[in-house]
C-alpha positions as CSV (number, residue, x, y, z in Angstrom):
1,M,-23.5,2.7,-14.0
2,L,-19.9,3.2,-14.3
3,Y,-19.5,-0.1,-11.8
4,H,-21.6,-2.0,-14.6
5,A,-19.6,-0.3,-17.5
6,Y,-16.6,-1.6,-16.0
7,E,-18.1,-5.0,-15.3
8,L,-19.1,-5.7,-19.1
9,Q,-15.9,-4.4,-19.7
10,R,-14.2,-6.9,-17.4
11,S,-16.3,-9.7,-19.0
12,W,-15.3,-8.9,-22.3
13,L,-11.3,-8.4,-21.2
14,N,-11.7,-11.8,-19.4
15,S,-12.8,-13.5,-22.6
16,A,-9.9,-12.3,-24.5
17,S,-7.4,-12.7,-21.9
18,A,-8.1,-16.0,-21.8
19,W,-7.9,-16.8,-25.8
20,A,-4.7,-15.2,-25.7
21,S,-3.4,-17.2,-23.0
22,I,-4.0,-20.2,-24.9
23,G,-2.5,-19.0,-28.2
24,A,0.7,-18.1,-26.5
25,E,0.5,-21.5,-24.9
26,M,0.1,-23.4,-28.6
27,L,2.6,-21.2,-30.1
28,S,5.0,-21.5,-27.7
29,N,4.9,-25.9,-27.5
30,P,7.5,-27.4,-29.0
31,A,5.2,-30.0,-30.0
32,L,4.6,-27.8,-32.8
33,P,7.4,-27.3,-34.4
34,M,6.2,-24.9,-37.8
35,N,6.1,-22.3,-35.1
36,Y,9.9,-22.6,-35.0
37,M,10.3,-22.6,-39.2
38,G,11.6,-20.1,-41.4
39,G,9.9,-17.7,-43.3
40,Y,6.4,-16.4,-42.3
41,M,6.0,-19.5,-39.6
42,G,9.5,-17.9,-37.4
43,L,7.1,-15.2,-36.3
44,G,5.6,-17.9,-33.5
45,P,7.8,-17.1,-30.9
46,V,7.1,-13.5,-31.0
47,A,3.4,-13.5,-31.7
48,A,3.4,-15.7,-28.4
49,S,5.6,-13.5,-26.4
50,A,3.3,-10.4,-27.7
51,L,0.0,-12.6,-26.9
52,E,1.2,-13.4,-23.1
53,V,1.9,-9.4,-22.7
54,F,-1.8,-9.1,-23.5
55,A,-3.1,-11.9,-21.2
56,H,-0.9,-10.7,-18.5
57,A,-2.0,-7.3,-18.7
58,T,-5.8,-7.9,-19.1
59,I,-6.7,-10.7,-16.9
60,T,-9.1,-10.2,-13.7
61,R,-6.9,-10.2,-10.5
62,G,-7.9,-11.0,-7.0
63,K,-6.0,-10.5,-3.7
64,P,-2.4,-11.8,-3.9
65,A,-1.3,-14.1,-1.4
66,W,1.7,-12.8,1.2
67,D,3.7,-15.9,0.0
68,I,6.7,-15.2,2.6
69,E,7.9,-18.3,3.8
70,F,11.0,-17.9,4.6
71,V,13.6,-14.7,5.1
72,E,17.4,-15.4,4.5
73,I,19.6,-14.4,7.7
74,A,23.5,-14.8,7.2
75,G,23.0,-17.1,3.9
76,E,20.6,-19.4,5.7
77,P,16.3,-19.7,5.2
78,D,14.7,-18.9,8.2
79,P,11.1,-19.9,8.0
80,V,8.4,-17.3,8.5
81,E,5.1,-18.1,10.4
82,E,1.9,-16.3,9.0
83,A,-0.9,-15.7,11.4
84,T,-4.2,-13.8,11.4
85,V,-4.6,-12.6,14.9
86,V,-7.2,-10.0,14.8
87,N,-10.5,-10.5,12.7
88,K,-12.4,-7.4,12.0
89,P,-14.9,-6.5,8.8
90,F,-12.7,-4.0,7.2
91,G,-9.7,-5.3,7.8
92,D,-7.4,-7.6,9.8
93,L,-4.3,-7.7,11.7
94,K,-1.8,-10.1,10.5
95,R,1.3,-11.3,12.1
96,F,4.6,-12.2,10.3
97,R,7.6,-14.0,12.8
98,R,10.7,-15.8,11.8
99,A,11.7,-19.2,13.4
100,G,15.1,-18.0,14.8
101,L,13.7,-14.3,15.9
102,P,15.0,-13.5,19.7
103,D,12.4,-13.2,22.2
104,D,12.7,-9.3,23.0
105,A,12.8,-8.3,19.3
106,P,11.2,-5.4,18.8
107,R,7.2,-5.6,17.4
108,L,6.0,-3.4,14.9
109,L,2.8,-2.4,13.3
110,I,3.1,-1.3,9.6
111,V,0.3,0.4,8.6
112,A,-0.4,-0.5,5.0
113,P,-2.6,2.3,2.6
114,M,-6.3,1.9,2.0
115,S,-5.9,3.4,-1.3
116,G,-6.7,1.1,-4.5
117,H,-4.5,-1.5,-3.2
118,Y,-4.1,-4.1,-1.1
119,A,-1.8,-5.0,1.9
120,T,0.3,-7.2,-0.2
121,L,1.9,-4.0,-2.4
122,L,4.1,-3.9,0.9
123,R,5.5,-7.3,0.3
124,G,9.2,-6.6,0.2
125,T,8.6,-3.8,3.3
126,V,7.6,-6.9,5.7
127,E,10.0,-9.2,4.1
128,R,13.0,-7.0,4.8
129,M,11.6,-6.0,8.6
130,I,10.9,-9.8,9.2
131,E,14.6,-9.7,9.6
132,S,14.9,-7.9,12.9
133,C,11.4,-7.5,14.1
134,E,8.4,-9.8,14.8
135,V,6.3,-7.5,12.4
136,Y,2.5,-7.2,12.1
137,V,0.3,-5.6,9.6
138,T,-3.0,-3.6,9.0
139,D,-4.9,-6.4,6.2
140,W,-7.8,-4.5,4.7
141,V,-10.3,-6.1,3.1
142,D,-12.2,-4.9,-0.3
143,A,-14.8,-2.9,0.4
144,R,-17.4,-4.9,-2.3
145,T,-16.8,-7.8,-0.2
146,V,-18.0,-6.5,3.0
147,P,-22.0,-6.2,3.7
148,L,-24.1,-3.4,4.0
149,S,-25.2,-4.7,7.3
150,D,-21.2,-4.1,9.1
151,G,-21.8,-0.6,8.9
152,E,-19.8,2.8,7.3
153,F,-16.0,2.7,7.6
154,D,-14.1,5.9,7.6
155,L,-11.0,7.9,8.9
156,D,-12.9,7.8,12.4
157,D,-13.3,4.3,12.1
158,Y,-9.6,4.1,10.5
159,I,-8.1,5.6,13.5
160,D,-10.1,3.0,15.9
161,Y,-8.6,-0.1,14.3
162,L,-4.9,1.5,14.5
163,V,-5.7,2.3,18.5
164,E,-7.4,-1.7,19.2
165,F,-4.3,-3.1,17.2
166,L,-1.7,-1.3,18.9
167,R,-3.3,-2.4,22.4
168,F,-3.9,-5.8,21.7
169,I,0.2,-6.3,20.7
170,A,0.5,-4.2,23.8
171,D,-1.2,-7.2,25.5
172,Q,1.1,-9.9,23.5
173,G,3.6,-11.3,25.9
174,D,5.7,-8.8,28.1
175,G,6.6,-6.7,25.3
176,G,5.2,-3.7,25.8
177,A,4.3,-1.0,23.3
178,A,4.8,-2.1,19.9
179,H,6.8,0.8,17.2
180,M,4.4,1.8,14.4
181,M,5.3,2.3,10.8
182,A,2.9,4.4,8.2
183,V,3.7,4.1,4.6
184,C,2.0,6.8,2.5
185,Q,-2.0,7.8,3.1
186,P,-1.8,6.0,6.9
187,S,0.6,8.9,7.8
188,V,-2.5,10.8,8.5
189,P,-4.5,8.5,10.8
190,A,-1.4,6.9,12.3
191,F,-0.3,10.3,13.2
192,A,-3.4,11.3,14.8
193,A,-4.0,7.9,16.7
194,T,-0.7,8.4,18.3
195,A,-1.5,12.2,19.5
196,L,-4.8,10.6,20.9
197,M,-3.0,7.5,22.9
198,N,0.1,10.2,23.9
199,G,-2.5,12.7,25.4
200,R,-4.4,10.1,27.1
201,G,-1.1,8.4,28.6
202,D,-1.9,5.4,27.1
203,P,0.5,2.2,27.4
204,A,-0.1,1.0,24.2
205,A,1.0,4.3,22.5
206,P,3.6,3.4,19.8
207,K,7.6,3.7,21.2
208,T,8.1,5.2,17.9
209,L,5.9,6.4,14.8
210,T,7.8,6.0,11.3
211,M,5.8,8.0,8.6
212,M,7.3,7.1,4.8
213,G,5.9,9.4,2.0
214,G,2.7,10.8,3.8
215,P,0.5,13.4,3.2
216,I,0.8,15.6,6.7
217,D,0.7,18.7,4.5
218,T,0.1,19.3,1.2
219,R,0.4,22.1,0.9
220,E,4.6,21.8,0.6
221,S,5.9,21.2,-2.9
222,P,2.1,20.1,-4.3
223,T,1.8,16.9,-6.6
224,G,-0.5,16.3,-9.8
225,V,-2.5,14.0,-7.4
226,N,-2.8,17.0,-4.7
227,D,-3.6,19.7,-7.6
228,L,-6.3,17.6,-8.7
229,A,-7.8,17.1,-5.6
230,M,-7.9,20.9,-4.7
231,D,-9.0,21.9,-8.3
232,R,-12.5,20.0,-7.6
233,P,-15.2,20.9,-4.7
234,I,-15.9,17.7,-2.8
235,E,-19.9,17.7,-4.1
236,W,-17.7,16.8,-7.8
237,F,-15.9,13.8,-6.1
238,R,-19.3,12.9,-4.5
239,Q,-21.3,12.8,-7.7
240,S,-18.4,11.8,-10.6
241,V,-16.0,8.8,-8.9
242,I,-18.1,7.2,-6.1
243,A,-20.1,4.2,-7.6
244,T,-22.9,1.5,-6.2
245,V,-21.4,-2.1,-6.2
246,P,-23.5,-4.5,-7.7
247,M,-25.5,-6.8,-6.1
248,Q,-23.4,-10.0,-7.3
249,Y,-21.3,-9.2,-4.6
250,R,-21.2,-9.4,-0.9
251,G,-21.2,-5.6,-1.0
252,G,-23.5,-5.2,-3.0
253,G,-25.2,-2.0,-2.4
254,R,-22.3,-0.3,-0.9
255,R,-21.4,3.3,-2.1
256,V,-17.5,3.1,-3.1
257,Y,-14.7,4.7,-4.8
258,P,-13.4,2.0,-7.1
259,G,-10.0,0.3,-7.0
260,F,-10.3,0.4,-11.3
261,L,-10.5,4.1,-11.0
262,Q,-7.7,4.7,-8.4
263,L,-5.8,2.8,-10.6
264,A,-6.4,4.6,-14.1
265,G,-5.3,7.3,-12.0
266,F,-2.3,6.3,-11.1
267,M,-1.8,4.5,-14.3
268,S,-2.3,7.6,-16.3
269,M,0.3,9.5,-14.5
270,N,3.0,7.4,-15.9
271,L,1.2,6.1,-18.9
272,G,4.8,5.9,-20.6
273,N,6.7,4.1,-18.2
274,H,4.2,1.8,-18.1
275,L,3.9,1.1,-22.1
276,M,8.1,0.6,-21.8
277,S,7.8,-1.5,-19.2
278,H,5.3,-4.2,-21.2
279,Y,7.1,-3.6,-24.3
280,E,10.7,-4.6,-22.4
281,M,8.6,-7.7,-21.7
282,F,7.9,-8.2,-24.5
283,K,11.1,-7.9,-25.9
284,H,12.2,-10.1,-22.9
285,L,10.1,-12.6,-23.8
286,S,11.2,-13.0,-27.6
287,E,14.7,-13.4,-26.7
288,G,13.6,-16.5,-24.1
289,D,15.0,-14.2,-21.4
290,E,12.3,-15.4,-18.7
291,E,13.7,-14.3,-15.5
292,S,13.7,-10.8,-16.6
293,A,10.1,-10.8,-17.7
294,Q,9.2,-13.1,-14.5
295,A,10.4,-9.8,-12.5
296,T,8.2,-7.1,-14.4
297,K,5.1,-9.8,-14.2
298,D,5.8,-9.7,-10.7
299,F,5.5,-6.5,-10.1
300,Y,2.4,-6.1,-12.2
301,R,0.8,-8.9,-10.5
302,E,0.9,-6.8,-7.8
303,Y,0.3,-3.5,-9.0
304,L,-2.8,-4.4,-11.4
305,S,-4.6,-6.2,-8.3
306,V,-6.8,-3.7,-7.0
307,C,-10.0,-3.3,-4.6
308,D,-12.3,-0.8,-3.2
309,M,-12.5,1.6,-0.6
310,T,-15.9,2.6,0.9
311,A,-16.9,6.1,0.2
312,E,-17.1,7.5,3.3
313,F,-13.3,7.0,3.8
314,Y,-12.5,8.4,0.2
315,L,-14.5,11.3,0.7
316,Q,-13.3,12.4,4.3
317,T,-9.6,11.7,3.3
318,V,-10.0,13.7,0.2
319,E,-11.8,16.3,1.9
320,E,-9.7,16.7,5.0
321,V,-6.3,16.1,4.0
322,F,-6.1,17.7,0.6
323,Q,-8.9,20.0,0.6
324,K,-8.9,21.8,4.2
325,H,-5.5,20.4,5.5
326,S,-6.9,19.6,8.8
327,I,-3.9,18.0,10.4
328,P,-1.2,20.8,9.9
329,N,-4.5,23.6,10.9
330,G,-4.9,21.9,13.7
331,T,-8.8,21.8,13.4
332,F,-8.4,17.6,11.9
333,T,-10.9,15.9,14.6
334,H,-11.9,12.4,16.0
335,R,-15.1,11.5,16.9
336,G,-15.9,15.0,17.6
337,E,-12.5,15.6,19.3
338,T,-9.8,17.8,18.2
339,V,-6.7,16.2,17.9
340,D,-3.6,17.9,19.4
341,L,-0.4,16.9,18.1
342,G,1.0,19.0,20.8
343,A,0.0,16.0,22.8
344,I,2.7,13.9,21.2
345,D,5.3,14.3,24.1
346,T,6.3,10.8,24.5
347,T,6.8,8.9,21.0
348,A,9.5,9.4,18.7
349,L,8.9,10.2,15.2
350,L,11.0,9.7,11.8
351,A,10.1,11.2,8.3
352,I,11.4,9.5,5.3
353,E,10.3,11.3,1.8
354,G,12.1,9.7,-1.4
355,E,14.1,12.4,-3.1
356,R,12.0,11.7,-6.7
357,D,8.4,11.1,-4.8
358,D,5.9,12.5,-7.1
359,I,3.0,11.8,-4.8
360,S,3.7,13.3,-1.9
361,G,6.2,16.1,-2.5
362,I,9.4,16.5,-0.5
363,G,8.4,18.3,2.5
364,Q,4.8,16.9,3.0
365,T,5.7,14.4,5.7
366,K,8.9,15.7,7.2
367,A,6.0,18.6,8.2
368,A,5.1,15.9,10.9
369,L,7.8,17.4,12.8
370,K,7.0,21.3,13.1
371,L,3.6,20.3,14.5
372,T,4.7,18.5,17.5
373,P,6.4,21.6,19.5
374,N,6.3,19.3,22.9
375,L,8.5,16.4,21.8
376,P,12.5,16.7,22.4
377,D,14.0,17.1,19.4
378,T,16.2,14.2,20.6
379,K,13.4,12.1,19.4
380,K,12.9,13.7,16.2
381,R,14.8,12.5,12.9
382,Y,14.2,13.1,9.2
383,Y,15.4,11.0,6.4
384,M,15.3,11.9,2.6
385,A,16.3,8.7,0.1
386,E,18.2,10.2,-2.0
387,G,17.3,9.0,-6.0
388,A,13.5,7.0,-4.3
389,G,10.8,7.7,-5.9
390,H,7.1,6.8,-4.4
391,Y,7.8,3.3,-4.4
392,G,11.5,3.4,-3.4
393,I,11.3,4.0,-0.1
394,F,9.8,1.1,0.6
395,N,10.4,-1.5,-1.7
396,G,13.1,-2.0,-3.7
397,S,17.4,-2.0,-3.3
398,K,17.4,1.4,-1.6
399,W,14.4,0.2,1.2
400,R,16.3,-2.6,2.0
401,E,19.6,-1.6,2.0
402,K,19.4,2.1,3.0
403,I,16.3,2.9,4.3
404,A,15.3,-0.1,6.1
405,P,18.7,0.0,8.3
406,V,17.8,3.9,9.0
407,V,14.4,2.6,10.6
408,E,16.0,-0.1,12.7
409,E,18.5,2.2,14.0
410,F,15.7,4.6,15.1
411,M,13.7,2.1,16.5
412,A,16.5,0.7,18.7
413,K,17.4,3.8,19.9
414,H,14.0,5.0,21.1
415,G,12.9,1.7,22.1
């Protein structure tokens, strides 16, 4: 019923959004000069701005395109080639390479979070790293589009995907093993995959693993997200937030954690800020400042685009990562095998945290460095990004100018 109620609401909002968009265009049309006349007619631009904000906030969004056509190198545009190199039911492996990149440039696998948003949320992360690396990224699929015949997808499968992707990259040319960067939630499966590959002496084990704002040990500086997971038993999550995909979708009948619920949770955490952002957009539009308004539109076009997660992946993550703390307790398993973090003795580790991160508190990612006793200290590094929130550690000016250079330096040192 939950998913069907959402679909009904979405159909109503789609109609309202369409009418608002039409109204905004009519009120902004210079062919209708009465909109700009004095008196009450002069409210035309203001009303048009309000309607445009409403239409933008309520329209249904699909998966955004990557749209990375070029990057600037020394002030000149360098074309970027995008390709899907591995195709799997629950996620593809994308490759981005700029035309002028040296043949011996490092190869980097960026692991995008499977947390309700599409991998394109990391567009800024990918764009910056394309400057110096051949970039691969996990492009996760909306679970409601995956037929039941393709089976389930849980944390074990997530780890298997990462191992397969790393081996694929290592087999390309003579570049050897890749580097890996995990942003937020995938820090846990990326950490586990690294331990398994190190323990098996796998030549495709990553040269370095960068974990950014990841919930390795959520007992450190717990946030509202962590408290919510701890306050309720796993059965509450199973009964209250898991829904069945309606039959009009390819994944009809699949049990999922809907993206719209995750978005509602994220929005409620900072509702005041989101309302103020839309009010600022309204003011920019009213004043004719299209550039500032477009910046806000671009952010929310990505932020409001959400996808579903499989129920088994979501529930296992809540239970193992946030409730049982299986990673720091040494009880995390993969396919029945206990993951030995002490096996990491080759892959260098970089932990990055944001000073103002309200999703993964300070110390949660850094904990990974204490859990690898057999890795020399010379292969460990911690960096705290001053003034950066959760999204600021992988997007925006702080990411581009301060954090990315740290990642590049660490990769070069241990490459």
